N, C-alpha and C positions, 0 to 999 in steps of 0.2 A: 589588425597586427599582433595584439596582445594574444587573441586565441591562437594564432598560430605559431606565436612564439611558445603558448604550454604546450600547444601538440609537439612541437618538438622537442623542446625538453622533455615530454614523458619518454618520446620516442629514445631520447638521448640515452637515458638510464636503463629501460627497459631492454634495449637490445645486447649492451655487452653484460647485463645482470642474467637474462636469460641465456647468455653463452657461455657464463660462468658456473651457471647452473647444470647445464648439460654438460660442461667439463667437469665438474665436481662428482654429480653422480656417477657417472659411466668409469671414471676414474678410482672411484672406492667399490663399487661392487666385486669384490673379490670371492667369491662362493668357497675359494680351497682354505680360504687364511685361517679359519676356526682349526682345520684340519692339517696342518704345516707340520706339526712334528709327526704325526701318524702318517704322512707322506713321505717327511724325510727318513724315519726309521721302519718304514716299510719295505716291501719288495722293490719297488720302484726305484730308489734311492741307496735303500740297503746301508743305512747310514747308523753307528750305534747312537744311545742316548747320551753317552758320555762325550761323542766328540760334537754331538749339536749342541750340546750344554754348555760346555766347556771350551772349545775351541770356534765354534760359527757362530752364535748367536752374540759373545761380546764383539765381532768387530762392527756389528751394526752401532755401538755406543762409541767407539772411537772413532768410526768416519764419519759419525754426525756432531760430535765435538771437532771433528779438524776442519769439517768443509762450513759450521754455520757461521762463523764471521765472516768470512770472504764470501759465501754466497749472499748474506744479509747486506755485505755493501754493494756488491755486483747488481742484487737486484733494484734498490737504490737507483744507483747510477745507470742500468740499462733500462729503467721505466719500466717493471714488472712483466712486461710481456712475454720479452726472451727467454726470462727462465722460469716461466710457466710453460712455456714450450721445453725448456731443456727438462724441467720435473718430469713432464709426461714421456720423454724420450727414455730418460733414465728409469722409470716405471716398466715400460715395454721391456727395455734390457734387463731389467732386475728378473721379469716371468719369463722371457726367451734363457736367460740360464739358469731357471729352476727348473724348467720343462726340459731343456735339450742338455744339460750337462751334469756330473755327477760326483764329480770328487771331492774331496774336504777343501781343498785348496781353490777350486770352483764355486762351491757354496759359499765361501768366506766373500770372493771378490763378488758374490752374488748379495750378499749382506753391506758390502761396500758402497755399492750403486744404490741401495735401498736407503743406505745412510742420506747419500746424497738426495735420495727424491723427498726424504723427510725434512733435512734442511732446507729446500726449496719451497715446503710449504708455505714461507713468509711470503713469496710472491703472490699466490693463491689469495692470502688471506689480507692481502694489503692493496692489490689490482683496483678492485671496486671502490676506493674511497680516492684515486686518483683520476676517477672517469665519472663520477656522478658529484650532484651537489650534495653537502651537506642535509639537508631537508630528507635526502632519500637514504642516509645510512641508516636507518633505523629497520627501514623494509627491506633493503638491499642485503644486509646482516643477515636479518631474520631468514631471508630468503637460502642465501649461502649454505649458513650453517644448517639449517634444517634438509637443504637436499644431500648433504653430506652425511647426517646422521641416518636419513632415509636412505642410500646407498649402502650405509655401512649393515643396517639393518637388511636390507634385500638380498644382500651376499649372505650373511648369515643363515635365512632362512632358506635360501635358495641352496646353498651349499647343504644343511641338514635334508631338504627334502630329497636333494641327489645321493646323498650318501645313505639315507635311511631306504630309501628303498629302491636302493643299487639302479638308479637311472644312466646313471655317467660316473667313468671312471675318474680317479684323479689328475692325469694326465690329460684326458678331454676337457676336465674344467679347468685346465690350466690353457689349454687352446681358448676355450670359449673366453676367457680372462681376457688373451691377446687380443680378439676382436672386440671386446669393448674400449680396449686401453686405444686401438688405433682409432676407435671414434672418436675416443676424448683427443685424442693427440691433434686430429683433424679439425675438430673444433676450437682446439688452440690457435690453430694458423688465422681464424675467422675476428679474432678479439681484436678489437681498435686498439692501436697503438698510444698508452696515455703521453701527455704533452709535460707535465710536471710528475715529482716526487718528492719525498720528504723532505730531503737533503740536499741533493746535489742538483734539481729544476722544483724550484720552488718559490711559491710567493714571498717576496719577502715582507714581513710583517714586523722588523723589528724583533729584538730578544726581549719578551716577558718573563716578569718573576712567575713564581709558583703561585703565589697569593693572585696576581692579576689573572693568570692564565684560568685559577678557579672560579674566579668572579665573573670569569667573561663565557667559561665553557660548563660550569658544573650544572647547569639546569640542563642541556643538551646531553650531558653524559647519562646523567640519571633518568632522564626521559628516554634513553635507548637500553639500559642497561637490562630492563627486564626482557628484551627482545631478544639480545646477545646472547645472555647467561641460560634461558629457558631451554636452549635445546642442544648444545654439546660444546665443550672445550677444547679447543687445539692450543698448542704450543707455540704457534706464531701468529696472535692475532694482531694486525696494527692499522693504523690511524692515521690519518693523513690532516694538520691544521690548515684547515681552507676559510678564510674570513671571506664575508663580501667588500670588506674594506681594503682588499688588499690591490695595489693599483701597478705596483713593479717587479714586474721578474728577474730573480736573479738567481742566475745559474753558475753552480763551480764547476769548473773542468781544471784539469794541470793538478800537478803534484802539490803546488802551494794552497790548493784551493781545497784539495784533499785533505790537507793539514787543518784547514781553519773548520772544515767541515768535523773533522775527528775532536777538536778542540771545542767546538759546540756541543757536540753531542757529550763529551767528559763535562764541561760546567753543568750542563742539563742535571746529568746522571748523580754529580757530587750534590747539587741541590737540591734534589729530590730525596736522596737517601740522607742527608741530614734531618728528615724529621723522625723523628724516633719511634712514633705512631705507624708512620707508614712500613718504617726498617723492621719494626717488628712482624707485622701481617706480612711481610716479604721473607721475612726469614722461615716461617711457618710454611709460605709457597714453596720455596725452593726444597724444603725438606722433606715435605709431603711429596710434592710431585715426583722427587727421585727416588722413594719407596715405591710409590702408585707405580710407575714407570718400571721398577724391576720385577714388581709383581705381575703387570700383565703380560711383560716380554718374558717371563716363564712359567706362567700359570699352566701352560699345555704340558708343559715337563712333569710338571707336579702330577696331572690329570692323567698323563700317560703310565705315571708311575704308580697310581694307586689303582688303575682300571686298563690293563692296556688293551690298544683299541685292536689287535689282533686277535684277541680272546672274547671282548665282548662289544656291544651294541654303543657306542657313544653318544653323545648328544652336545657336543661343543657349539654347534651353531646356535642350537635353540637357544643355549647359555648365553651367548655372546647376544643375542636376539634381547631376550627379556632384560639382559642388564642395559641393553644400551636406552631402551625404553624406558624401565622404570628410574635410570638416573637420569634421563631429560625430564620425567615427572617429579621427581625429586628436587631437581635444581628448579624447575618453572612454580611448585610449589611455595618454594622458599622466599618466591618475589610478594607473595601477600601474606607474608608472618610481620607483623608488627614487635620487634624488639630494637631493645637499645644496646647495639652491638656496640659502640665504644666504649659499654661496662660490661657486658657480658660476654661480649666475642671470643675473647683469647679462653674465657673458661669454656666455650662450647668448641673452640678447637681443641681443647686437650683432653676434655669429655669424649666427643665424638672418634677421635683420633685413638683412644683408649680403647672405644667397641671396635674400631678398625683392627689393632691390635689383636683382640680377643678373637676375631674371624682369622685372622691368618694362624693364630694359633690352632683353634680347631683345625682346617685346613690342614694343617702339617701333622696332625698327632690324630685324628679321627681320620681311619683309613677307612672312608664311604665316601663314593663319587658322590652322592646325593649332596651329603654335606659338604663337602668339596664345593661342588657348584652352588647351592645355598648361599654359605659365606663368602663365595665371590662375589654375589650380586650384591650382598648386603656391602661388603666392604668398597666396590665401585659406587655405589649409591652414596654410603658415607663421604667419601672423596669428592664427588661430585658437587654435595651441600655444601660442603668446606669451601671447595674452592670457588663457587657461586658467591659467598659471602666473603673470601678474602679478595676477589676480582671488584667486587663493588667495593669495598672500604678501600681499596689504593685509587680506583678509580675515581671515586668522590670527589678527591682531592687536589688530580692533576688534569693540566689542561689537556688537549686531543694530542698534541704533540707526544708530551712526556708521556702520557697513558699507553702509546707505544713502545716507547723505549724502557720502561720499569718492567713493563708485562714481557719484554725481549730480553731484560737482565736477570730478572728472576727466573726466566726459565734455562736459560744460561747457565745460571748459579746451579740448578736442579741439576741439568746436564754434567756439569765438571764434577759434581757431588756423586752424581752416577758411576761417572768414568772411574774414578776411585773404587768405589764398591767394587763394581765389575772387574778390575782388573786385581783385585785384592782377595775378594772369597770367590766371584766366576770363574776366570781365568785360568787355563791348567797352567799358566806360567806364573800363576799366584797359587791362592791355594788348592783350587781346584774342586770346591767342594762338591760336594753330591747335591740333589735337590732337597731334600730334608732338611739338610744342616742349613741350606740356603736359605730357605723358608722360616727357619728358626729365627734364622740374623734379620732378615724382616720383621717378623713380627718383634721380635726384640727392639728392633730400630723405630717403629712405630711406639712401642711400650716409652721409651726414652723420648721421644717428641710429647708424649701424653701428658708424663710427667713434668715436663718441663712448663708446658704452656697451662696446664692445671694450676701449677703453683702459682705461675704468674697472674693466671686470672683470678686467684683469689686476693694476690695482692690488688688489683685492678679494685676490685669489688669494695675491699677496704679503704683504701684511698682514695675511691671517688664519695664514698661516704663521708672520709675527713673532707674533702675538698667541696661538699654541699650539692653534688651531684654531677660534678665535672671530671672528667676521667684524667689522672694524673698527665698522661702524655698531651692532654689537649688543654690542660691548664692554664698555660703561660699562652697560647696562642690568642691573639685579639680577633683574630677571624672566625675562632671556634663556632660551628653550627653542626646541630646534632644532627646525624644520618638514621632512617631507618630505613629497613629495608624488609 
């Protein structure tokens, strides 16, 4: 009986994990993505670079922000699978509109649907934790995140080969993407329906304090960190608290219960951010993620400005593939580095943010496409290295449930700030800056981050020496434990 139970347990986790990996791969292979700007500004769509930059792309940021919180709540209430299906349906609509529609309003609508796709990623990254045992978290997370990186890399390499050897037109690449998306959509229907979720359908374990959650969960959190962060980072990673001692299932239904859930979330949120140590790392996370997203979203516009695709051969796909692989390697390598991040972490945040700002300034003012490509790879690797450290420092002091809440809150803060920058700097209703002034703003933005955290990093080192080796934000905590990563 024991052997049969073990065999059934393995089958139970392998089946949904395999399906989710298949879904993740086919939904992320997008050969046209690195060449989206040449496609939109070329003869197929005949849009101007100003229309794409100042009128079309900003819609994604606004739609992402507007639907993120409702989608998050619905994801938990509907128990993930329906939102996974909904995400892939919107991805199909996005690709179809990109292929068969042409005007600026149509492309703005396409960007809206893509914002819904991005917001729905929370369902993909939280689904697996609701259907498998906590002992399988590390392996399942590693598989799902690595397959997504593999899908993005395959799409970038495939797109580069198709463009470089003139094997397929942009329109045919979109048709091919529709076929892949259809496979992903069909796969999503076979996912088993979870019976629990984080808030509305959960095991009632009582309300734990941050310290209690840390004491119970830090071992498995630290143990799984390297596998989670060695591959790729997305804005909606979500974990669920599932303890072996849970006995009573408590489900929240109705408006009154929804209010209780929201009150529970708010109490957890307030308690987590009352820690100054966590707050400072989270502030960097939100600020840097905002700047990173803006850079990645508009870097193709800069490349098109430096070297127009109609006149020269472009290698956007190859650069994206290289940046993905090197970023993963950089993030993985930091897991083997012994550094006392409580003391040196914020100085590292400031110093490496400064290097990222320098890379952005070079991209902006050195009008050479290979310099742009190289600086982009460096910038992306630096961000992935730092966000790895930040994610670990935040996660190491949280229970698994609060891990999801804080990660989501940090990225929501980044998105709010990104919306402000987009509306003021990019949108045609705001300043409507062209691409060179835009990237000057982004580089200056990272310079400010670098100065703030470098100054604070020097202060932390000085105070640590004064406190005989204990960082100032940890010195009053009786549960202080040094975390090395």
